[in-house]
N, C-alpha and C positions, 0 to 999 in steps of 0.2 A: 504494500500500500504506500503510495507516494506521501511524503510529508505534507502537512497542511499548507505550508507556504507555497509548495509547488502547485497544489490544487488551486490556491488563490491566484497564482500567476497565470495558470491556464485559463481560469475564468476571466481574468482581466484581459488576457490576449484575445479571447473569443469575443468579448464585449467590444474591444477596439476594432477587431476585424469587421464585426457587424456594423459598427458605426461608419467605418471607411466605405464598406460596400453599399450601405444605405445612401451615403452622400453621393457616391458614384451614380447610383440609380436616379437620385433627384437631379443631379447635374444633367444627365442625359435627357430626362423628361423636360426639364426647363429649356434646354437648347432646342428641343424638337417635340412639342406637344403632339400627342396622338400616337406615340410609340406603344406597341403592345408588349406583353411579357416576353413573347418570343423574340421580338426586336431587341429588347433590353438584354436578353441572354446573349444574343449574337454580338452586340456592340460592347458589352461589358466583359465578355469572356467568362462569366459566371454560368453555372449550370442552371437549367430551366427550373429545377426544384428549389434551388437557392433563391433565384429571382422571385419565384412565386411566393416564398415565405417572406422575403423582404418587402415585396410590394404589398402583401396583405397587412403586415405590420405598419407600413407607411400609410395605408388607407385607414387602419384603425386609429392611428395617432393624429389623423387630420391633414397629413402632408399631401396625399394623392387622392384622386377620385377617378372613377371610370366614366368615360363619356360614351355617347351612343356610337355604335359601330357604323361606319359608312357602308353604303351599298357596294356590292362587289359581285363580279361574275364568277368568282371562284366557288367551287363545290365545297360544301361542308360549313362548319361553324366559322363565322367571321371573327377575327381576333378583336379583342376589346381594347380600344385606345385608352391611354392614360394621360392625365394632365395634373398639374399642381392644383390642389383643391382651393378654390377661391372663397370658400364659405365658412371655414372653421377656425383657422389660425390667423392671428393678427400680429403685425409688427408695429412697434411704436418708435418714432424718432422725434427728436427735439433739437432746436437750435437756440443757443444763447447769442443773440445779436448784440450790436453795440447799444441799441436803444429799444430793443423789442425781444420778446420771447415767442417762440413758435413751436407748436406741438402738432404732429400729424399721426394718423394711424392708417396703415395700408394692409391689404391682404397679400397673399403670397405672389399674386400676379402684378402687384404694384398699383392696384386700383385704390383710390383714396376712400377711406371709410369715415373719416372725420378730421377736422383740424380746428385748432384754437390758437389765436394770437393775442398778445397783450403787450402794450407799450410799457416801458419801465425806464427808470433813470439808473444808470450804472451805479452799483454799490459794491460793498464788500462781498466776498465769495459766499459767505454763509447766508446773507440776506437774499442774494440772487438765487441760490439753490433752493431756498425755502419757497420763493415765489414760483420758480419753475416746477417744483414738486407739486404745488397746489394745482397748477395748470395740467400737469400730467395726470394727477388724481381725478380731475374732472373727466378727462378723456378716457381714462381707465374705467371709471364707473359707467360711462356710457357704453363702452364695449362689453363690459360684464353684463349689463342689463339686456344686451342683445345676444348674449350667449357666446361671445368670442373668447377664445383662450389666447392670452398674450404670450408670444414666444420670448420676447425680450425687449429691452429699451436701450436705445443708444442716443447720445447727446453730442452735438457738434459745438465746439467753442472756437472763437476767433483768435486763436493763438497756438503756440506749440504745445504738444502733448507727448509725454514719453511713450516709448514703444509698447508698454504694457497698459497704457490708458489709466495709470494710477495718479499721475501728477501733471498739472499744467506747468509749462516753463515760463514763457513771457507772453502775457496777454496785454499789450500796451494800451489798447483802447479802453480797457476796463481797469487797468492799474493792478492786475494780478501778477505776482512774480513767484514762481517756484513754490506752489502750494499743492497739498493733497486735494484731490477732487473726487475720486471714486468713492471712498468711504463716507465723506460728508454728504455726497449725493444719495447714496444708499440709505443713510440715516434720515435724510430729509424726506425721501420717498416713503420710508416706513412710517414716519410721523404723520405724513399726509394720508396714510391709509391705502397706498397703492399696493395692489396684489403683488406678491413676491415674484420677481422676474429677474433674469440675468441683466446686468447693467454694464454698458460699455461707453467710454468717453473717447472722442477722437477730434482731430482738427477739422474745422468747418469745410475747408477746401477738399480734404480727403473724403469727408462725408459726401459733398456735392459730386465728387468724381464717381463715387459708388452709385449715386442716383442714376447717372448715365450708363454706368457699366452693368448694374444689376437690372434696372428697369427700362433704360432708355435706348437710344440709337447706338450706343457703344457696346451693346450686349453681344455682338457677333465678332468682336475683336479682342485680342489679349493685350493690347497696348493702347493706352489712352491717357491724355493729360487734360485736366480741367483747370481753366484759369478763372479764379474768382476775383472780381474787381468791384470794389466799393470804396469805403473809407480807406482801406488798405488793398493790397494785392497779394493773393496767395495762390498756390497751385497744389492740385492733388494728382498723384501719379499712380496708374495701374499698369504693372508690367507682369507678364506671365501669369495672368489671372489673379494677381494679388496686389493689394496696396503696397507700394514701395515707400517705406518709412525711413530708410536709412539707418545708420548706426544708433542714433539717439532719438529718432522719431521726428527729426526736423527736415527731412527731405521735402522738397516742394516749396520752400520759402523763397519763391522766385521774386517776390516783391522787394527783396533786399539783395538781389544781384545788381551790381553796379553797371549802369549804362553810360555814365559820364563821370570821370574821375573828379573833376572840379565842379560837379553839378550842385544843385540845391541841397542844403542840409536835410537829413532824414531824422525821424524820431528815434531811429535805432542808434544814432551817433555817427553814422557814416555820411557820405555825400554822394549824390547822383544815383541813388537807388531807383529801381524801376518805379517804386511806389511814389516817388517825388515827381514823376512825369505822367503816370497813367491813372492815378486814383481820383476819386471824387474830390478829395482834399486838394489835389494838384490843379484840377480844372477850376475849382472854386477860387483858388488863389490867383490863377491867371486872370479870372474875370474881375474879382474885387480888389486885388492887390494886397489883401490882408489874409493871414493864415486862419484867423478865427473871427467869427464863427464860420464853419463850413456850410455852404449853401445846401439845402436838402436836394436830393437827387431829382425830385419832382420839379423843383424850381429850375435846376440846371437843364433838365430835359425840355421844359417849356421854353426857356430862352433859346436853346439850340433849334428846336422845331420852329420857333417864331422868327428865325433869321437874325437874331441879335448878333451883330458883326463880331463883337468881342467873344461871345460864347461860341460861335461857329469856329473862329480861329483857334480857341482853346481846345475845343473838342477834336478838331483835325490834328492839332499838335499831339494831343494825347494818343490819338489813333495811330499816328506814325510811330510813336515810341512803342505802342503795343505791337505793331507789326515787327519791329526790331526784336522785341522780347520773344515773340512767337518764333522767329527764325533762330534765335539763340537756343530756345528749347528744342527745336527740331534738330539743330546741329548736334546737340548733346544726347538726346534721347531717341530721336527718329520715331515718334509715335505714329501709329496708324491713324489716330483720330485726335484732334485738338478741339476741345469744347470751350466756347466763350460764355461765361455766365457772371452773375452778380449784378448789383444795381446799375453799374456803369453801362450795361448794354441798353439801358433805357435812353441813352443819348442818341440811339438810332443810327441811320445810315451815314450821317456826317462823321461820326466816330468810327463805326465799324467798317465802312467803305475805305476810309483812310488807312485803317489797319490792314485790310485785305490787299490794298494796292501796294503798300510798302512791303508786306510779306511776300506777295507774288513777285515783286521786283527782285527781292533778295533770293527767293527760291529759284528764280530763273538761272542763277549761277550754279545751282546744284540740281541738274536734271533728274537725278536718281531719287530725289525726295518726292514722295507722293502723299504726304500727310493731308488728310481731309479735315477741313475746318467746319465745325457745326456750331449752332447756337444751342444753348441749354434748353432742354425740353420742359423743365419743371418750374422755371421762373423763380419767384421768391421762396418757393417751397423746396428748392433743390437741396439745401443742406439737411433739412428735416426729413425729407423723403429718402435721401441718401443714408442718413443715420438709421432709418428704419431698414433700408436695404442692407446695412452692415450686419444686422441680426441674421438675415437670410444668407448673406454671403459667407458668414462665419460657419453656419451649419453646412453649407454646400462644400466648403473647403476642408471639412474634417479629415 
């Protein structure tokens, strides 16, 4: 009889193997809805009996459902198509913005089940998490009343987060520096009465990148960069089907790559950072001549759309620098897809066309580059939807 420790190891290994195989089945069905059990056996390399057992468990747990078999001329029983079940499991995502909180809930297919927004004044970390937890609790209660089971909750923040999601590094627009966030968030959620769920914290641009990769137009590629442009500029990178976080979790901080050595001073202490040319703060400064207050993005967009000469010049200038940044990113990472998102896209064609023209001119020198540029699908909800998508992505990558 093997020692008990050996038996526990075998049980643990079997559980791990089942989790890995289940994730493989889910990835295949997500990539191509309508696959049958026989299709999954062929594509996964697993036996038909193993696939049947895994699929039944995934159906019982709410991950998969059977859809109606399509008509066929083949003789015999038609294979039953499978798809991600859109009716039982919910994903929750939230964003801590510079002056707002946003919470969304999605099903496994990325369809919005509900959302709640709340303006707020930046405060200390504890007060912010308490306010966010109350908003999440409201959405959680609504889901519970409708019979949804929440798989997990993820939160995007406008600053650096360590690779484990335990601590924020620097969140300049909120004044947070090197603070624990995961445990205080869990405690705040518990106090607010949120049903127990796994909690994850990530950078807002990384979350937004997942909105496109998990639910959006980037789902069919394994390399994508998302540019988030607002008060600041950030980037989220997906390479090889996973978020690329770098050694310390700070990969993608493209807003603080230097475009001009002797350029304007940046809040980070450097000069000539991309953020000093491309952000909402930069355009506002070009228009008003003063760094504060920063004009609201709606006001900037109205001035540009209305043909205000100073605003148009400022938007075009920011767009040209954006095109330069896009080319730098492509030279370094060569992504299949580059997604433009964040409040700055509200400046419209004046800003975006200038970026595309500059980018195209620079790319013409590198004929082998074929990066596709797209606009964000989810608008203001990109970070929160992507945070929800992070819950699903983690399960699929087991």
